[in-house]
PDB file of N, CA, C and O in Angstrom:
ATOM      1  N   MET A   1      10.548  59.585  56.597  1.00  0.00           N
ATOM      2  CA  MET A   1      11.515  60.638  56.459  1.00  0.00           C
ATOM      3  C   MET A   1      12.882  60.183  56.961  1.00  0.00           C
ATOM      4  O   MET A   1      13.913  60.526  56.382  1.00  0.00           O
ATOM      5  N   GLY A   2      12.877  59.428  58.017  1.00  0.00           N
ATOM      6  CA  GLY A   2      14.153  58.970  58.551  1.00  0.00           C
ATOM      7  C   GLY A   2      14.874  58.048  57.585  1.00  0.00           C
ATOM      8  O   GLY A   2      16.092  58.129  57.429  1.00  0.00           O
ATOM      9  N   TYR A   3      14.118  57.173  56.938  1.00  0.00           N
ATOM     10  CA  TYR A   3      14.721  56.254  55.976  1.00  0.00           C
ATOM     11  C   TYR A   3      15.271  57.014  54.766  1.00  0.00           C
ATOM     12  O   TYR A   3      16.350  56.703  54.262  1.00  0.00           O
ATOM     13  N   GLY A   4      14.509  58.018  54.309  1.00  0.00           N
ATOM     14  CA  GLY A   4      14.972  58.832  53.188  1.00  0.00           C
ATOM     15  C   GLY A   4      16.224  59.614  53.541  1.00  0.00           C
ATOM     16  O   GLY A   4      17.113  59.785  52.707  1.00  0.00           O
ATOM     17  N   ALA A   5      16.292  60.088  54.773  1.00  0.00           N
ATOM     18  CA  ALA A   5      17.488  60.816  55.211  1.00  0.00           C
ATOM     19  C   ALA A   5      18.702  59.896  55.236  1.00  0.00           C
ATOM     20  O   ALA A   5      19.812  60.317  54.910  1.00  0.00           O
ATOM     21  N   ARG A   6      18.495  58.654  55.617  1.00  0.00           N
ATOM     22  CA  ARG A   6      19.608  57.697  55.628  1.00  0.00           C
ATOM     23  C   ARG A   6      20.072  57.382  54.207  1.00  0.00           C
ATOM     24  O   ARG A   6      21.271  57.278  53.951  1.00  0.00           O
ATOM     25  N   LEU A   7      19.130  57.233  53.296  1.00  0.00           N
ATOM     26  CA  LEU A   7      19.497  56.946  51.909  1.00  0.00           C
ATOM     27  C   LEU A   7      20.256  58.108  51.276  1.00  0.00           C
ATOM     28  O   LEU A   7      21.157  57.900  50.464  1.00  0.00           O
ATOM     29  N   ALA A   8      19.890  59.321  51.649  1.00  0.00           N
ATOM     30  CA  ALA A   8      20.508  60.507  51.064  1.00  0.00           C
ATOM     31  C   ALA A   8      21.744  60.955  51.835  1.00  0.00           C
ATOM     32  O   ALA A   8      22.353  61.967  51.489  1.00  0.00           O
ATOM     33  N   TYR A   9      22.118  60.217  52.871  1.00  0.00           N
ATOM     34  CA  TYR A   9      23.270  60.570  53.719  1.00  0.00           C
ATOM     35  C   TYR A   9      23.100  61.942  54.354  1.00  0.00           C
ATOM     36  O   TYR A   9      24.046  62.728  54.414  1.00  0.00           O
ATOM     37  N   GLY A  10      21.914  62.222  54.818  1.00  0.00           N
ATOM     38  CA  GLY A  10      21.635  63.481  55.505  1.00  0.00           C
ATOM     39  C   GLY A  10      20.212  63.920  55.281  1.00  0.00           C
ATOM     40  O   GLY A  10      19.458  63.304  54.528  1.00  0.00           O
ATOM     41  N   CYS A  11      19.868  64.970  55.932  1.00  0.00           N
ATOM     42  CA  CYS A  11      18.506  65.487  55.852  1.00  0.00           C
ATOM     43  C   CYS A  11      18.391  66.466  54.691  1.00  0.00           C
ATOM     44  O   CYS A  11      19.294  67.268  54.455  1.00  0.00           O
ATOM     45  N   ASN A  12      17.283  66.398  53.970  1.00  0.00           N
ATOM     46  CA  ASN A  12      17.120  67.304  52.834  1.00  0.00           C
ATOM     47  C   ASN A  12      16.961  68.754  53.268  1.00  0.00           C
ATOM     48  O   ASN A  12      17.377  69.657  52.542  1.00  0.00           O
ATOM     49  N   ILE A  13      16.374  68.997  54.426  1.00  0.00           N
ATOM     50  CA  ILE A  13      16.268  70.371  54.927  1.00  0.00           C
ATOM     51  C   ILE A  13      17.652  70.888  55.305  1.00  0.00           C
ATOM     52  O   ILE A  13      17.957  72.062  55.097  1.00  0.00           O
ATOM     53  N   GLY A  14      18.480  70.022  55.855  1.00  0.00           N
ATOM     54  CA  GLY A  14      19.858  70.417  56.154  1.00  0.00           C
ATOM     55  C   GLY A  14      20.625  70.748  54.892  1.00  0.00           C
ATOM     56  O   GLY A  14      21.438  71.673  54.883  1.00  0.00           O
ATOM     57  N   ALA A  15      20.377  70.005  53.825  1.00  0.00           N
ATOM     58  CA  ALA A  15      21.030  70.294  52.548  1.00  0.00           C
ATOM     59  C   ALA A  15      20.568  71.639  52.009  1.00  0.00           C
ATOM     60  O   ALA A  15      21.350  72.374  51.404  1.00  0.00           O
ATOM     61  N   TYR A  16      19.311  71.957  52.227  1.00  0.00           N
ATOM     62  CA  TYR A  16      18.779  73.249  51.792  1.00  0.00           C
ATOM     63  C   TYR A  16      19.436  74.388  52.569  1.00  0.00           C
ATOM     64  O   TYR A  16      19.963  75.329  51.976  1.00  0.00           O
ATOM     65  N   PHE A  17      19.402  74.296  53.902  1.00  0.00           N
ATOM     66  CA  PHE A  17      19.955  75.381  54.711  1.00  0.00           C
ATOM     67  C   PHE A  17      21.448  75.563  54.491  1.00  0.00           C
ATOM     68  O   PHE A  17      21.919  76.686  54.311  1.00  0.00           O
ATOM     69  N   SER A  18      22.189  74.471  54.506  1.00  0.00           N
ATOM     70  CA  SER A  18      23.639  74.603  54.313  1.00  0.00           C
ATOM     71  C   SER A  18      23.969  75.032  52.887  1.00  0.00           C
ATOM     72  O   SER A  18      24.953  75.739  52.670  1.00  0.00           O
ATOM     73  N   GLY A  19      23.169  74.621  51.922  1.00  0.00           N
ATOM     74  CA  GLY A  19      23.400  75.025  50.537  1.00  0.00           C
ATOM     75  C   GLY A  19      23.144  76.504  50.315  1.00  0.00           C
ATOM     76  O   GLY A  19      23.908  77.165  49.611  1.00  0.00           O
ATOM     77  N   ILE A  20      22.083  77.029  50.902  1.00  0.00           N
ATOM     78  CA  ILE A  20      21.756  78.442  50.765  1.00  0.00           C
ATOM     79  C   ILE A  20      22.811  79.297  51.467  1.00  0.00           C
ATOM     80  O   ILE A  20      23.287  80.288  50.912  1.00  0.00           O
ATOM     81  N   VAL A  21      23.169  78.908  52.686  1.00  0.00           N
ATOM     82  CA  VAL A  21      24.139  79.693  53.464  1.00  0.00           C
ATOM     83  C   VAL A  21      25.493  79.733  52.773  1.00  0.00           C
ATOM     84  O   VAL A  21      26.154  80.772  52.767  1.00  0.00           O
ATOM     85  N   SER A  22      25.910  78.619  52.193  1.00  0.00           N
ATOM     86  CA  SER A  22      27.216  78.584  51.540  1.00  0.00           C
ATOM     87  C   SER A  22      27.175  79.137  50.117  1.00  0.00           C
ATOM     88  O   SER A  22      28.208  79.231  49.454  1.00  0.00           O
ATOM     89  N   GLY A  23      25.981  79.501  49.649  1.00  0.00           N
ATOM     90  CA  GLY A  23      25.845  80.059  48.300  1.00  0.00           C
ATOM     91  C   GLY A  23      25.989  79.023  47.200  1.00  0.00           C
ATOM     92  O   GLY A  23      26.282  79.356  46.051  1.00  0.00           O
ATOM     93  N   SER A  24      25.784  77.774  47.558  1.00  0.00           N
ATOM     94  CA  SER A  24      25.943  76.690  46.600  1.00  0.00           C
ATOM     95  C   SER A  24      24.725  76.591  45.678  1.00  0.00           C
ATOM     96  O   SER A  24      23.602  76.910  46.068  1.00  0.00           O
ATOM     97  N   LEU A  25      24.970  76.154  44.475  1.00  0.00           N
ATOM     98  CA  LEU A  25      23.903  76.015  43.487  1.00  0.00           C
ATOM     99  C   LEU A  25      22.867  74.983  43.917  1.00  0.00           C
ATOM    100  O   LEU A  25      21.679  75.157  43.644  1.00  0.00           O
ATOM    101  N   HIS A  26      23.298  73.904  44.590  1.00  0.00           N
ATOM    102  CA  HIS A  26      22.336  72.847  44.937  1.00  0.00           C
ATOM    103  C   HIS A  26      21.272  73.339  45.916  1.00  0.00           C
ATOM    104  O   HIS A  26      20.143  72.851  45.884  1.00  0.00           O
ATOM    105  N   GLY A  27      21.603  74.281  46.771  1.00  0.00           N
ATOM    106  CA  GLY A  27      20.614  74.826  47.700  1.00  0.00           C
ATOM    107  C   GLY A  27      19.524  75.582  46.970  1.00  0.00           C
ATOM    108  O   GLY A  27      18.342  75.444  47.285  1.00  0.00           O
ATOM    109  N   TRP A  28      19.922  76.379  45.997  1.00  0.00           N
ATOM    110  CA  TRP A  28      18.946  77.140  45.220  1.00  0.00           C
ATOM    111  C   TRP A  28      18.125  76.230  44.313  1.00  0.00           C
ATOM    112  O   TRP A  28      16.937  76.477  44.104  1.00  0.00           O
ATOM    113  N   LEU A  29      18.739  75.187  43.774  1.00  0.00           N
ATOM    114  CA  LEU A  29      17.989  74.225  42.969  1.00  0.00           C
ATOM    115  C   LEU A  29      16.978  73.480  43.830  1.00  0.00           C
ATOM    116  O   LEU A  29      15.889  73.142  43.366  1.00  0.00           O
ATOM    117  N   TRP A  30      17.338  73.226  45.083  1.00  0.00           N
ATOM    118  CA  TRP A  30      16.434  72.564  46.009  1.00  0.00           C
ATOM    119  C   TRP A  30      15.193  73.418  46.218  1.00  0.00           C
ATOM    120  O   TRP A  30      14.076  72.901  46.206  1.00  0.00           O
ATOM    121  N   VAL A  31      15.377  74.732  46.410  1.00  0.00           N
ATOM    122  CA  VAL A  31      14.245  75.630  46.633  1.00  0.00           C
ATOM    123  C   VAL A  31      13.308  75.617  45.432  1.00  0.00           C
ATOM    124  O   VAL A  31      12.094  75.486  45.592  1.00  0.00           O
ATOM    125  N   VAL A  32      13.859  75.751  44.244  1.00  0.00           N
ATOM    126  CA  VAL A  32      13.049  75.774  43.024  1.00  0.00           C
ATOM    127  C   VAL A  32      12.316  74.446  42.848  1.00  0.00           C
ATOM    128  O   VAL A  32      11.125  74.423  42.534  1.00  0.00           O
ATOM    129  N   SER A  33      13.031  73.348  43.050  1.00  0.00           N
ATOM    130  CA  SER A  33      12.420  72.023  42.898  1.00  0.00           C
ATOM    131  C   SER A  33      11.324  71.788  43.938  1.00  0.00           C
ATOM    132  O   SER A  33      10.266  71.244  43.620  1.00  0.00           O
ATOM    133  N   ALA A  34      11.577  72.196  45.169  1.00  0.00           N
ATOM    134  CA  ALA A  34      10.572  72.023  46.224  1.00  0.00           C
ATOM    135  C   ALA A  34       9.329  72.850  45.937  1.00  0.00           C
ATOM    136  O   ALA A  34       8.211  72.386  46.159  1.00  0.00           O
ATOM    137  N   PHE A  35       9.515  74.071  45.444  1.00  0.00           N
ATOM    138  CA  PHE A  35       8.369  74.922  45.137  1.00  0.00           C
ATOM    139  C   PHE A  35       7.501  74.300  44.053  1.00  0.00           C
ATOM    140  O   PHE A  35       6.288  74.167  44.216  1.00  0.00           O
ATOM    141  N   PHE A  36       8.132  73.920  42.941  1.00  0.00           N
ATOM    142  CA  PHE A  36       7.350  73.358  41.844  1.00  0.00           C
ATOM    143  C   PHE A  36       6.800  71.974  42.186  1.00  0.00           C
ATOM    144  O   PHE A  36       5.739  71.593  41.691  1.00  0.00           O
ATOM    145  N   GLY A  37       7.502  71.223  43.021  1.00  0.00           N
ATOM    146  CA  GLY A  37       6.978  69.941  43.484  1.00  0.00           C
ATOM    147  C   GLY A  37       5.732  70.115  44.332  1.00  0.00           C
ATOM    148  O   GLY A  37       4.794  69.323  44.240  1.00  0.00           O
ATOM    149  N   ASN A  38       5.724  71.158  45.165  1.00  0.00           N
ATOM    150  CA  ASN A  38       4.534  71.444  45.971  1.00  0.00           C
ATOM    151  C   ASN A  38       3.370  71.902  45.111  1.00  0.00           C
ATOM    152  O   ASN A  38       2.228  71.513  45.354  1.00  0.00           O
ATOM    153  N   VAL A  39       3.646  72.719  44.117  1.00  0.00           N
ATOM    154  CA  VAL A  39       2.587  73.162  43.214  1.00  0.00           C
ATOM    155  C   VAL A  39       1.989  71.958  42.481  1.00  0.00           C
ATOM    156  O   VAL A  39       0.769  71.814  42.401  1.00  0.00           O
ATOM    157  N   LEU A  40       2.851  71.103  41.953  1.00  0.00           N
ATOM    158  CA  LEU A  40       2.387  69.911  41.248  1.00  0.00           C
ATOM    159  C   LEU A  40       1.602  68.989  42.184  1.00  0.00           C
ATOM    160  O   LEU A  40       0.545  68.478  41.816  1.00  0.00           O
ATOM    161  N   GLY A  41       2.122  68.782  43.385  1.00  0.00           N
ATOM    162  CA  GLY A  41       1.432  67.934  44.350  1.00  0.00           C
ATOM    163  C   GLY A  41       0.062  68.460  44.719  1.00  0.00           C
ATOM    164  O   GLY A  41      -0.883  67.690  44.887  1.00  0.00           O
ATOM    165  N   THR A  42      -0.045  69.784  44.848  1.00  0.00           N
ATOM    166  CA  THR A  42      -1.327  70.396  45.162  1.00  0.00           C
ATOM    167  C   THR A  42      -2.320  70.212  44.025  1.00  0.00           C
ATOM    168  O   THR A  42      -3.505  69.978  44.260  1.00  0.00           O
ATOM    169  N   LYS A  43      -1.841  70.318  42.805  1.00  0.00           N
ATOM    170  CA  LYS A  43      -2.722  70.139  41.645  1.00  0.00           C
ATOM    171  C   LYS A  43      -3.173  68.682  41.495  1.00  0.00           C
ATOM    172  O   LYS A  43      -4.263  68.419  40.986  1.00  0.00           O
ATOM    173  N   LEU A  44      -2.335  67.737  41.937  1.00  0.00           N
ATOM    174  CA  LEU A  44      -2.658  66.314  41.788  1.00  0.00           C
ATOM    175  C   LEU A  44      -3.508  65.755  42.930  1.00  0.00           C
ATOM    176  O   LEU A  44      -3.985  64.624  42.836  1.00  0.00           O
ATOM    177  N   ARG A  45      -3.704  66.510  43.989  1.00  0.00           N
ATOM    178  CA  ARG A  45      -4.474  66.022  45.139  1.00  0.00           C
ATOM    179  C   ARG A  45      -5.861  65.492  44.767  1.00  0.00           C
ATOM    180  O   ARG A  45      -6.225  64.407  45.219  1.00  0.00           O
ATOM    181  N   PRO A  46      -6.645  66.210  43.968  1.00  0.00           N
ATOM    182  CA  PRO A  46      -7.993  65.693  43.644  1.00  0.00           C
ATOM    183  C   PRO A  46      -7.955  64.364  42.900  1.00  0.00           C
ATOM    184  O   PRO A  46      -8.895  63.575  42.997  1.00  0.00           O
ATOM    185  N   LEU A  47      -6.893  64.109  42.169  1.00  0.00           N
ATOM    186  CA  LEU A  47      -6.758  62.853  41.432  1.00  0.00           C
ATOM    187  C   LEU A  47      -6.742  61.654  42.374  1.00  0.00           C
ATOM    188  O   LEU A  47      -7.170  60.561  42.004  1.00  0.00           O
ATOM    189  N   PHE A  48      -6.248  61.863  43.589  1.00  0.00           N
ATOM    190  CA  PHE A  48      -6.143  60.793  44.574  1.00  0.00           C
ATOM    191  C   PHE A  48      -7.233  60.884  45.644  1.00  0.00           C
ATOM    192  O   PHE A  48      -7.147  60.231  46.683  1.00  0.00           O
ATOM    193  N   GLY A  49      -8.248  61.693  45.383  1.00  0.00           N
ATOM    194  CA  GLY A  49      -9.339  61.830  46.341  1.00  0.00           C
ATOM    195  C   GLY A  49      -8.964  62.610  47.576  1.00  0.00           C
ATOM    196  O   GLY A  49      -9.542  62.391  48.641  1.00  0.00           O
ATOM    197  N   LEU A  50      -8.012  63.515  47.464  1.00  0.00           N
ATOM    198  CA  LEU A  50      -7.546  64.279  48.615  1.00  0.00           C
ATOM    199  C   LEU A  50      -7.914  65.751  48.508  1.00  0.00           C
ATOM    200  O   LEU A  50      -7.187  66.609  49.008  1.00  0.00           O
ATOM    201  N   ALA A  51      -9.031  66.051  47.863  1.00  0.00           N
ATOM    202  CA  ALA A  51      -9.448  67.440  47.707  1.00  0.00           C
ATOM    203  C   ALA A  51      -9.765  68.049  49.067  1.00  0.00           C
ATOM    204  O   ALA A  51     -10.260  67.364  49.962  1.00  0.00           O
ATOM    205  N   VAL A  52      -9.484  69.312  49.215  1.00  0.00           N
ATOM    206  CA  VAL A  52      -9.741  70.015  50.464  1.00  0.00           C
ATOM    207  C   VAL A  52     -11.217  70.409  50.516  1.00  0.00           C
ATOM    208  O   VAL A  52     -11.762  70.952  49.555  1.00  0.00           O
ATOM    209  N   GLU A  53     -11.848  70.128  51.648  1.00  0.00           N
ATOM    210  CA  GLU A  53     -13.246  70.496  51.814  1.00  0.00           C
ATOM    211  C   GLU A  53     -13.326  71.980  52.129  1.00  0.00           C
ATOM    212  O   GLU A  53     -12.561  72.496  52.944  1.00  0.00           O
ATOM    213  N   ARG A  54     -14.251  72.654  51.481  1.00  0.00           N
ATOM    214  CA  ARG A  54     -14.470  74.082  51.735  1.00  0.00           C
ATOM    215  C   ARG A  54     -15.529  74.230  52.817  1.00  0.00           C
ATOM    216  O   ARG A  54     -16.589  73.609  52.747  1.00  0.00           O
ATOM    217  N   VAL A  55     -15.239  75.055  53.816  1.00  0.00           N
ATOM    218  CA  VAL A  55     -16.183  75.314  54.893  1.00  0.00           C
ATOM    219  C   VAL A  55     -16.732  76.709  54.705  1.00  0.00           C
ATOM    220  O   VAL A  55     -15.983  77.667  54.513  1.00  0.00           O
ATOM    221  N   LYS A  56     -18.064  76.816  54.762  1.00  0.00           N
ATOM    222  CA  LYS A  56     -18.706  78.112  54.568  1.00  0.00           C
ATOM    223  C   LYS A  56     -18.421  79.005  55.778  1.00  0.00           C
ATOM    224  O   LYS A  56     -18.623  78.593  56.920  1.00  0.00           O
ATOM    225  N   ASN A  57     -17.953  80.228  55.522  1.00  0.00           N
ATOM    226  CA  ASN A  57     -17.671  81.187  56.591  1.00  0.00           C
ATOM    227  C   ASN A  57     -18.984  81.804  57.060  1.00  0.00           C
ATOM    228  O   ASN A  57     -19.728  82.378  56.265  1.00  0.00           O
ATOM    229  N   THR A  58     -19.261  81.681  58.353  1.00  0.00           N
ATOM    230  CA  THR A  58     -20.530  82.215  58.895  1.00  0.00           C
ATOM    231  C   THR A  58     -20.376  83.647  59.371  1.00  0.00           C
ATOM    232  O   THR A  58     -21.366  84.276  59.744  1.00  0.00           O
ATOM    233  N   GLY A  59     -19.169  84.177  59.368  1.00  0.00           N
ATOM    234  CA  GLY A  59     -18.955  85.569  59.762  1.00  0.00           C
ATOM    235  C   GLY A  59     -19.251  85.837  61.226  1.00  0.00           C
ATOM    236  O   GLY A  59     -19.920  86.814  61.560  1.00  0.00           O
ATOM    237  N   CYS A  60     -18.755  84.973  62.099  1.00  0.00           N
ATOM    238  CA  CYS A  60     -18.976  85.108  63.547  1.00  0.00           C
ATOM    239  C   CYS A  60     -19.001  86.536  63.938  1.00  0.00           C
ATOM    240  O   CYS A  60     -19.175  86.851  65.115  1.00  0.00           O
TER     241      CYS A  60
END
């Protein structure tokens, strides 16, 4: 994350917060992109053997 922040000349979360607060388009695009990136990443997890194990609820 630190290396990526250096390449981007700042932190991506900082770009999100400052973009949203200032009403800039890039902040809102960041939110949309992050949301769909997370959805896509979640769908691709089983492809890489990273499926979440389901634990049976015993109803303590």
